[in-house]
C-alpha positions in Angstrom: 41.0 -2.6 -28.2 39.6 -1.9 -24.7 41.5 1.3 -24.7 40.3 2.3 -28.1 36.7 1.6 -27.3 36.7 3.8 -24.1 36.5 7.1 -26.0 33.6 5.6 -28.1 31.7 4.8 -24.9 32.3 8.3 -23.5 31.2 9.8 -26.8 28.0 7.7 -26.8 27.3 8.7 -23.2 27.8 12.3 -24.0 25.6 12.0 -27.0 22.8 10.4 -24.9 23.0 13.1 -22.2 22.9 15.8 -24.9 19.8 14.1 -26.4 18.2 14.1 -22.9 19.0 17.8 -22.4 17.5 18.6 -25.8 14.1 17.3 -24.8 11.9 20.3 -24.4 9.6 19.8 -21.4 8.1 23.2 -21.7 5.5 22.3 -24.4 1.9 21.2 -24.4 3.0 18.2 -26.5 5.3 17.2 -23.6 2.3 17.2 -21.3 0.2 15.1 -23.7 3.0 12.5 -24.0 3.6 12.5 -20.2 0.0 11.9 -19.4 0.2 8.6 -21.5 3.7 7.6 -20.6 3.4 8.1 -16.9 0.8 5.5 -16.1 2.4 3.1 -18.6 5.8 3.4 -16.9 4.3 2.6 -13.5 2.6 -0.4 -15.1 6.0 -1.6 -16.2 7.5 -0.8 -12.8 4.8 -3.0 -11.2 5.6 -5.7 -13.7 9.3 -5.5 -12.8 8.6 -5.7 -9.1 6.8 -9.1 -9.4 3.9 -10.8 -7.8 2.5 -8.8 -4.8 2.5 -10.8 -1.6 2.0 -8.3 1.1 0.8 -9.8 4.5 -2.4 -7.9 4.5 -3.4 -9.5 1.1 -2.7 -13.0 2.5 -4.4 -12.3 5.8 -7.6 -10.6 4.7 -7.7 -8.9 1.3 -8.3 -12.0 -0.7 -10.4 -13.6 2.0 -12.7 -10.6 2.5 -13.6 -10.4 -1.2 -14.3 -14.2 -1.3 -16.4 -13.9 1.9 -18.4 -11.0 0.5 -19.1 -12.8 -2.8 -20.1 -16.1 -1.1 -21.9 -14.7 1.9 -19.6 -16.1 4.6 -20.1 -13.3 7.2 -22.6 -15.4 9.2 -20.6 -18.6 8.8 -16.9 -17.7 9.6 -15.5 -16.1 12.7 -12.7 -13.6 12.0 -10.3 -15.8 10.0 -8.5 -12.6 9.0 -8.5 -11.3 12.6 -10.0 -7.9 13.2 -9.4 -7.0 9.5 -12.0 -9.6 8.6 -14.6 -6.9 9.3 -13.1 -4.1 7.3 -15.1 -2.9 4.3 -14.4 -5.6 1.6 -15.7 -3.6 -1.4 -12.1 -2.3 -2.2 -10.8 -5.9 -2.2 -13.3 -7.2 -4.8 -11.7 -5.5 -7.8 -8.1 -6.9 -7.6 -9.5 -10.3 -6.4 -11.6 -10.7 -9.5 -8.7 -9.6 -11.7 -6.5 -12.3 -10.1 -9.2 -14.9 -10.5 -9.8 -14.3 -14.2 -6.6 -12.9 -15.7 -2.9 -13.9 -15.9 -1.1 -12.5 -12.9 1.5 -10.5 -14.8 -1.3 -8.7 -16.7 -3.0 -7.9 -13.3 0.2 -6.5 -11.9 0.6 -4.3 -15.0 -3.0 -3.1 -14.9 -2.8 -2.2 -11.2 0.5 -0.3 -11.9 -1.2 1.7 -14.7 -4.2 2.4 -12.5 -2.0 3.7 -9.7 0.0 5.7 -12.3 -3.0 7.8 -13.0 -2.0 9.6 -9.9 0.7 11.2 -11.9 -1.9 12.7 -14.3 -3.9 14.1 -11.3 -0.8 15.6 -9.6 0.1 17.2 -12.9 -3.4 18.7 -13.1 -3.2 20.0 -9.5 0.2 21.6 -10.1 -1.1 23.2 -13.4 -4.1 24.7 -11.7 -2.2 25.9 -8.7 0.8 27.5 -10.4 -1.2 29.9 -12.6 1.3 32.8 -12.6 4.3 31.0 -14.1 6.3 32.7 -16.8 6.1 31.3 -20.4 9.4 29.5 -20.1 8.1 27.7 -16.9 4.5 27.2 -17.8 4.7 23.5 -18.7 8.1 22.4 -17.4 7.6 23.3 -13.7 4.3 21.5 -13.2 5.6 18.5 -15.1 8.7 18.2 -12.9 6.7 18.7 -9.8 4.4 15.9 -10.8 7.4 13.7 -11.4 8.7 14.6 -7.9 5.3 13.8 -6.4 5.4 10.3 -7.9 8.9 9.8 -6.7 7.8 10.1 -3.1 8.5 6.9 -1.1 5.0 6.1 0.0 3.5 6.1 -3.5 6.3 3.9 -4.8 5.9 1.4 -2.0 2.3 0.8 -2.9 2.6 0.6 -6.7 0.8 -2.5 -8.0 -0.2 -3.9 -4.5 -3.6 -4.6 -3.1 -3.3 -2.6 0.2 -5.5 0.1 -1.3 -3.5 3.2 -0.3 -2.5 4.1 -3.9 -5.9 3.1 -5.2 -8.0 5.3 -2.9 -5.5 8.1 -3.3 -6.9 8.5 -6.8 -10.3 9.6 -5.4 -8.7 12.1 -3.0 -6.4 13.6 -5.6 -9.3 13.8 -8.1 -11.3 15.7 -5.5 -8.5 18.2 -5.0 -8.0 18.5 -8.8 -11.7 19.1 -9.3 -11.9 21.9 -6.8 -8.9 23.7 -8.3 -10.2 23.2 -11.8 -13.6 24.7 -10.9 -12.3 27.3 -8.6 -14.3 30.2 -9.9 -17.6 28.3 -10.0 -17.3 27.3 -6.4 -17.3 31.0 -5.4 -20.6 31.7 -7.1 -24.0 31.0 -5.7 -25.3 28.7 -8.4 -26.5 25.1 -8.9 -23.4 24.4 -11.0 -21.1 25.6 -8.1 -23.0 23.4 -5.7 -22.7 20.4 -8.0 -18.9 20.8 -8.3 -18.5 21.1 -4.6 -20.7 18.1 -4.0 -18.9 16.1 -6.6 -15.5 16.8 -5.0 -16.8 15.8 -1.6 -18.4 12.7 -3.2 -14.9 11.6 -4.5 -13.2 12.2 -1.1 -16.1 10.5 0.7 -15.8 7.4 -1.6 -12.2 7.1 -0.6 -13.1 7.3 3.1 -15.9 4.8 2.7 -13.7 2.3 0.9 -10.8 2.7 3.5 -11.5 4.5 6.7 -7.9 5.7 7.0 -8.8 8.2 4.3 -11.2 10.0 6.7 -8.2 12.4 7.2 -8.7 14.0 3.7 -12.4 15.0 3.7 -11.6 17.0 6.8 -8.5 18.6 5.2 -10.4 19.4 2.0 -13.3 21.0 3.8 -10.9 23.1 5.9 -8.9 24.1 2.7 -12.2 25.4 1.1 -12.0 28.3 3.5 -9.1 29.7 1.4 -11.5 30.5 -1.4 -11.5 34.2 -2.3 -14.5 36.2 -1.5 -16.8 36.5 1.4 -16.8 34.2 4.4 -20.3 33.0 3.6 -19.2 31.8 0.1 -16.3 29.8 1.7 -18.6 28.3 4.3 -21.1 27.4 1.6 -18.5 25.6 -0.5 -17.2 23.7 2.5 -20.7 22.8 3.5 -21.6 21.3 0.0 -18.2 19.5 -0.1 -19.2 18.0 3.3 -22.6 16.9 2.0 -20.8 15.2 -0.9 -18.4 13.5 1.6 -21.4 12.0 3.5 -22.9 10.8 0.2 -19.6 9.2 -0.8 -19.1 7.4 2.5 -22.7 6.1 2.2 -22.1 5.0 -1.4 -19.0 2.9 -0.8 -19.3 2.1 2.9 -22.9 2.5 3.8 -23.9 -1.1 3.1 -21.1 -2.5 5.1 -21.6 -0.2 8.0 -25.2 -1.1 8.1 -24.3 -4.8 7.9 -21.9 -4.5 10.8 -24.6 -2.7 12.8 -27.1 -5.4 12.1 -24.7 -8.2 13.1 -22.6 -6.6 15.9 -24.4 -3.3 16.8 -21.1 -1.6 15.8 -20.7 0.0 12.3 -16.9 -0.4 12.5 -16.7 -3.6 14.5 -14.5 -4.5 16.3 -13.0 -1.0 16.5 -14.4 1.5 18.9 -15.8 -1.3 21.1 -15.4 1.2 24.0 -18.2 3.2 22.3 -20.2 0.3 20.9 -19.8 -2.5 23.4 -20.0 -6.1 22.2 -19.8 -9.3 24.2 -17.1 -10.8 21.9 -14.6 -7.9 22.3 -13.0 -6.1 25.2 -13.2 -2.2 25.1 -10.8 -0.8 22.5 -10.4 2.2 20.3 -9.1 2.4 16.7 -5.5 3.4 17.0 -2.4 1.3 17.2 -0.5 3.3 19.8 2.9 1.9 18.7 3.2 4.6 16.0 2.5 7.8 17.9 5.0 10.3 19.4 5.8 9.6 23.0 6.2 13.2 24.2 5.1 16.8 23.2 8.7 17.5 22.1 8.5 14.5 19.7 5.1 15.7 18.5 6.6 19.1 17.6 9.6 17.6 15.8 7.7 14.6 14.4 8.5 15.1 10.6 12.2 15.2 11.5 11.9 12.1 13.8 10.3 9.8 11.3 12.5 11.2 8.5 15.5 10.0 10.5 13.9 6.8 11.6 11.1 5.5 9.4 10.5 2.6 11.8 8.6 5.0 14.0 5.8 5.2 11.5 6.1 2.1 9.3 7.5 -1.5 9.4 9.7 -0.7 6.3 13.1 1.0 6.2 11.9 3.9 4.1 14.3 6.6 3.0 12.7 10.1 2.5 13.5 13.7 3.5 10.6 15.6 1.8 8.6 15.9 5.1 11.6 17.3 7.0 12.4 19.7 4.1 8.8 21.0 4.0 8.4 21.2 7.8 11.7 23.1 8.1 10.7 25.5 5.3 7.3 26.2 7.0 9.1 26.9 10.3 11.3 29.5 8.6 8.5 30.9 6.3 5.9 31.6 9.0 7.9 34.2 11.0 9.0 35.8 7.8 5.4 36.2 6.7 4.4 37.6 10.1 7.3 40.1 9.8 6.2 41.1 6.3 2.6 41.6 7.6 3.9 43.9 10.3 5.8 46.0 7.8 2.9 45.9 5.4 0.8 47.8 7.8 3.1 50.8 7.2 4.0 50.3 3.5 0.7 48.7 2.2 2.6 45.7 0.7 1.2 42.2 0.9 2.7 39.9 3.4 2.9 37.0 1.0 2.6 36.3 -2.8 0.7 33.1 -2.1 -2.6 33.3 -3.8 -5.8 31.5 -2.8 -5.1 28.3 -4.8 -1.6 27.9 -3.4 -3.0 28.5 0.1 -5.6 25.8 -0.6 -2.8 23.2 -1.2 -0.9 24.3 1.9 -3.9 24.2 4.2 -4.9 20.8 2.8 -1.5 19.4 3.6 -1.1 21.1 7.0 -4.6 20.2 8.3 -4.3 16.7 6.8 -1.0 16.2 8.5 -2.3 17.3 11.9 -5.4 15.1 11.6 -3.3 12.1 10.5 -0.9 12.7 13.4 -3.8 12.6 15.9 -5.8 9.7 14.3 -3.3 7.2 12.8 0.3 8.2 12.5 1.0 5.3 10.1 3.1 6.5 7.2 1.5 4.7 4.3 -1.8 6.5 5.0 -0.2 9.8 3.9 -0.1 9.0 0.1 -2.8 11.6 -1.0 -0.9 14.5 0.7 2.7 13.3 0.4 2.4 13.3 -3.4 1.7 17.1 -3.1 4.5 17.9 -0.7 6.9 18.7 -3.6 4.4 21.2 -4.9 3.9 22.6 -1.3 7.7 22.9 -0.9 8.0 24.8 -4.2 5.2 27.2 -3.1 6.8 27.9 0.3 10.3 28.5 -1.1 9.1 30.6 -4.0 7.3 32.9 -1.5 10.0 32.8 1.1 12.9 34.1 -0.9 11.6 36.9 -3.2 11.8 39.9 -0.9 13.9 42.6 -2.7 13.2 46.3 -2.9 13.9 46.6 -6.6 12.2 44.8 -9.4 15.4 43.6 -11.0 16.7 42.3 -7.6 13.3 40.6 -7.0 13.5 38.7 -10.2 17.0 37.5 -9.3 16.0 36.3 -5.9 12.8 34.7 -7.3 15.0 32.7 -9.7 17.2 31.7 -6.9 14.3 30.6 -4.8 13.0 28.4 -7.6 16.4 27.0 -8.1 16.8 26.1 -4.4 13.4 24.4 -4.6 14.5 22.5 -7.7 17.7 21.4 -6.0 15.9 20.4 -2.8 13.3 18.3 -4.7 16.0 16.7 -6.9 17.9 15.6 -3.7 14.7 14.4 -2.1 13.8 12.3 -5.1 17.3 10.9 -5.3 17.1 9.9 -1.7 14.1 7.8 -2.5 15.4 6.4 -5.8 18.9 5.6 -4.6 18.0 4.7 -1.1 15.3 2.4 -2.5 11.6 2.3 -1.9 11.1 -1.0 -0.2 7.9 -2.9 -0.7 5.7 -5.1 1.5 6.8 -8.2 -0.4 7.0 -9.6 -4.0 7.7 -12.9 -5.6 8.6 -14.0 -9.1 5.7 -14.1 -11.5 3.7 -17.2 -12.3 0.8 -17.4 -14.7 -1.7 -17.8 -11.8 -1.1 -15.5 -8.9 -2.2 -17.8 -6.1 -2.6 -21.6 -5.9 -3.0 -24.0 -3.0 -3.4 -27.8 -2.6 -6.4 -28.9 -0.5 -7.6 -32.2 0.7 -10.8 -33.9 -0.6 -13.5 -33.2 2.0 -16.3 -35.7 2.2 -18.5 -33.3 4.3 -17.5 -29.7 3.5 -20.8 -28.4 4.9 -19.9 -29.9 8.3 -16.1 -29.2 8.3 -14.4 -26.4 10.3 -10.9 -25.2 10.0 -9.1 -23.1 12.6 -6.3 -20.5 12.1 -4.2 -19.8 15.2 -2.4 -16.6 16.1 -2.8 -13.0 15.2 0.5 -13.1 13.2 -0.8 -15.9 10.9 -1.6 -14.5 7.5 -3.5 -17.6 6.3 -6.9 -16.3 5.6 -6.3 -16.5 1.8 -6.3 -20.3 1.9 -10.0 -20.2 2.7 -10.6 -19.1 -0.9 -9.4 -22.5 -2.2 -11.9 -24.5 0.0 -15.6 -24.9 -0.7 -17.5 -21.8 0.5 -19.5 -23.9 3.0 -16.4 -24.9 4.9 -16.3 -22.7 8.1 -13.1 -20.9 9.0 -12.3 -19.3 12.4 -9.3 -17.8 14.1 -8.2 -18.4 17.7 -5.7 -16.1 19.6 -6.5 -13.3 17.2 -5.0 -9.8 16.8 -7.7 -8.0 18.8 -8.7 -8.3 22.5 -11.4 -10.9 22.6 -13.5 -12.1 25.6 -14.0 -15.7 26.8 -17.3 -15.6 24.9 -15.4 -15.4 21.7 -13.7 -18.7 22.3 -17.0 -20.2 23.3 -18.6 -19.0 20.1 -15.8 -20.8 18.1 -16.3 -24.0 20.1 -20.1 -23.8 19.6 -19.6 -23.4 15.9 -17.5 -26.6 15.6 -19.9 -28.6 17.8 -23.0 -27.3 15.9 -21.6 -28.3 12.6 -20.7 -31.7 14.0 -18.2 -32.7 11.4 -14.4 -32.9 11.2 -12.3 -30.0 12.4 -8.7 -29.1 11.5 -6.1 -26.6 12.4 -3.9 -24.8 9.8 -0.3 -25.0 10.9 2.8 -23.6 9.2 4.8 -26.4 7.4 8.4 -26.9 6.4 10.1 -28.8 3.6 13.6 -29.2 2.4 13.9 -26.4 -0.2 17.1 -27.9 -1.5 15.2 -31.0 -2.6 12.7 -28.9 -4.3 15.4 -27.0 -6.2 17.1 -30.2 -7.3 13.8 -31.6 -8.5 13.2 -28.4 -10.6 16.7 -28.6 -12.1 16.3 -32.3 -12.9 13.0 -31.6 -14.7 14.7 -28.8 -16.8 17.7 -30.9 -17.7 15.5 -33.9 -18.6 13.4 -31.7 -20.9 16.5 -30.9 -22.9 17.6 -34.5 -23.0 20.7 -33.9 -20.9 20.1 -36.8 -18.5 19.4 -39.5 -21.1 22.8 -40.9 -21.9 26.1 -41.7 -20.2 28.0 -39.0 -22.1 25.5 -36.2 -21.3 25.3 -37.4 -17.6 29.1 -37.2 -17.4 29.0 -33.7 -18.8 26.4 -32.7 -16.2 28.5 -34.4 -13.5 31.6 -32.4 -14.4 29.7 -29.1 -14.5 28.2 -29.8 -11.0 31.6 -30.7 -9.6 33.4 -27.7 -11.1 30.8 -25.2 -10.0 30.3 -26.8 -6.6 26.5 -26.9 -7.1 24.2 -28.4 -4.4 23.4 -31.6 -6.4 24.7 -35.0 -7.3 24.4 -37.1 -10.5 23.0 -40.6 -9.7 23.0 -43.3 -12.4 19.9 -45.3 -13.4 19.9 -48.9 -14.6 19.0 -48.0 -18.2 22.1 -45.8 -18.7 20.3 -42.5 -18.0 20.7 -40.6 -14.7 18.9 -38.2 -12.4 19.9 -35.4 -10.0 19.9 -36.1 -6.3 20.7 -34.3 -3.1 24.2 -34.0 -1.7 24.7 -35.9 1.6 25.1 -32.6 3.5 21.7 -31.4 2.1 19.7 -34.4 3.1 17.6 -33.7 6.2 14.3 -34.9 7.6 11.9 -32.1 8.1 9.4 -34.2 10.2 10.9 -33.0 13.6 10.5 -29.4 12.6 6.9 -29.9 11.4 6.1 -31.7 14.7 7.7 -28.9 16.7 5.5 -26.3 14.9 2.4 -28.4 15.6 3.4 -28.7 19.2 3.8 -24.9 19.5 0.3 -24.5 18.0 -1.1 -27.1 20.4 0.3 -25.2 23.4 -1.6 -22.1 22.2 -4.8 -24.0 21.7 -4.6 -25.4 25.2 -4.8 -21.8 26.5 -8.2 -21.7 24.9 -9.5 -25.1 26.1 -8.6 -26.9 22.8 -6.0 -29.3 21.7 -4.8 -31.2 18.6 -5.9 -34.7 18.2 -2.5 -35.7 16.7 0.8 -34.0 16.1 1.2 -35.9 12.8 -0.4 -33.8 10.1 -1.0 -33.8 6.4 1.1 -31.4 4.4 0.0 -29.4 1.3 1.7 -27.0 -1.0 0.8 -23.4 -1.7 2.1 -21.1 -4.4 2.4 -17.3 -4.3 3.6 -16.4 -7.7 6.4 -18.9 -8.3 7.2 -19.2 -4.6 6.2 -22.6 -3.1 5.4 -22.9 0.6 3.9 -25.6 2.8 1.1 -25.7 5.3 -0.1 -28.5 7.5 -3.6 -29.6 8.3 -3.8 -31.1 11.7 -6.9 -32.8 13.2 -8.5 -31.0 16.1 -9.7 -32.8 19.2 -13.4 -31.7 19.5 -13.8 -32.7 23.2 -13.3 -29.2 24.5 -12.5 -28.1 28.0 -14.9 -25.6 29.5 
């Protein structure tokens, strides 16, 4: 029977492949369906990934939204480290969704939201590739949009709260608007000014929400100089885009920058404290220097370097080759264009077939890349330009290869160039899909995204809780305590001065109530799993009689499961731990408290006791433990 069924399976597979090939992508109807299906598919992908639990979310995204909504800026002292003072407006939307909706629905909604990028990339490709033949008119932009969404960076951020995929929507919308209103931007008119301003407004909103997007307004303004016509028209368009950028930054970040200036006399506190000195922070700039090239040779070869070793620009083992392919193509293309230009002086032929719109995309990516390289060099900040790298690669290869003397030969070479681009992009997409696009962390879904046990506080308005260590992502726990409980972080992730420690001590003394320290906790996870299994079996009545208990015992023995069946006096039974799984976690919890106590002593503080109360937290369905240890408020000075 197995042999007979094999031809049937092959026949079904062949039929399925034939059905896929029969789908006509070169129709307007295919576009309409793709615009709906694309975002929905990314919503389902986000649902499949599970509950987002990236470190940034636990450290400051959830806390920052809570602090903004409850006015905790003047009460708390950097419980999320330096990120406490990042613009919290972007964090409010997902936090409110998680607070009021089931977690799986939130994950799906965020995936759909991020999937709108597919629609924008499709529009950008459609507007850019205006000279396609009828048999390519719909298919090519659609496939390029798919390739853009199969870039590693975009997939890494689907459904998460880090904001890179969310703010990319604003930047891509700005690029799409400029290309869609290309002719109006060239004309001296109120409508042209309005479109340029609106595009800048979108890009500025992205930068105001997340400063790492400051790369893209610069790139867009530079790309506006590819507009056809006189230089003054290009300058005018770039100028009005720039005005829109300033308005966008003011709209989404102006309030927060003003607040930071009012409190710290630094609009981007604690960054750039070398420019805006503050008594709490040592002089520092913005960049994390770990991610930058270490030599001029590395700088020149950087796309190859981080394509071979993603850990040079990100914490994740990302697999991608699109940047190396595009960079190599540009290296080959540039001297070819220069040679064509030299010949063109004699023959009158154009050096390149790249029109102004295609040039806009290339300049946007090239300028954006250079600015990113100098300002940040962190891979996940490239989403708004990486999604357009497949389009850019197609543009370069399409222009690079058609260079024949006769029209018939030119058509043959042009077809070959597009095929090479198609193969290169297919391989680049497969590298991402088969190599996997790792994420910053997910857990299995639960109905509520985040839960935490907390003690009953008699005097929350006088209580202070400390978080210790820059690597501690515990800021989210503050959202489960009353808003009038003060939170502060010691030994943070930015260079503080002794006055910072003094400010924390003064806060505790001024409030005059109990003070505690958050400490990582440990529990025997085997015991937790056995308890879950016991509850499930009891729900189905499998532990209520001797016969059912015997059956469960035989299954456990045969499968060598980590549990035992223990009899009760009434004839029922319960699951217990195996002898080799029983362990006391108290020494491990005390050891962690001791480690934190040693850190506190470096700051003139100490724990009152190493014996602490333990509480459970839940991220999705994942249970974790934290300890709340009493702090000795007799500080050393």
